[in-house]
C-alpha angles and dihedrals in degrees: 000000000000091000092047093050090046092055088047090055093048092052092048096050089049090049095079104042089127095223120177089248108078089189089072087056090053092049090049092049086050090053093052089049092052089047093051090053092047093051088051091051090051088058102259119147123243088238093056093050091047089049089060087055090052094050116127095245089053090050092053092051098044137046123235091263090053092049094050090048088054093048089049091052094046091046099047093045098042093051091042088237086142130020120236087254093055092048092050090048092049091048093050090050090052095241094124096066096265121117112266111252113257113251112249111230 
């Protein structure tokens, strides 16, 4: 479990790198959602996964809005409230609190 949680933390901390390319942010959101599903399928509880988001080191790296977004992504993917495709589409539409990707002309 420690290795999986470590990977989850790495994905989480890379999520909010504020790169100019918003598509990368959506790809990382998708990775977090997929990892949440994987942890669920391995038998981890939602509360244990959310507890990793709340850890002190995460709170030092992310602001409250980012923590809330992570909690939302973990919850909706863990509970299958939204599919991975729906999460990606919502991210690309800008409805997950991440800037909408700029259209390529």
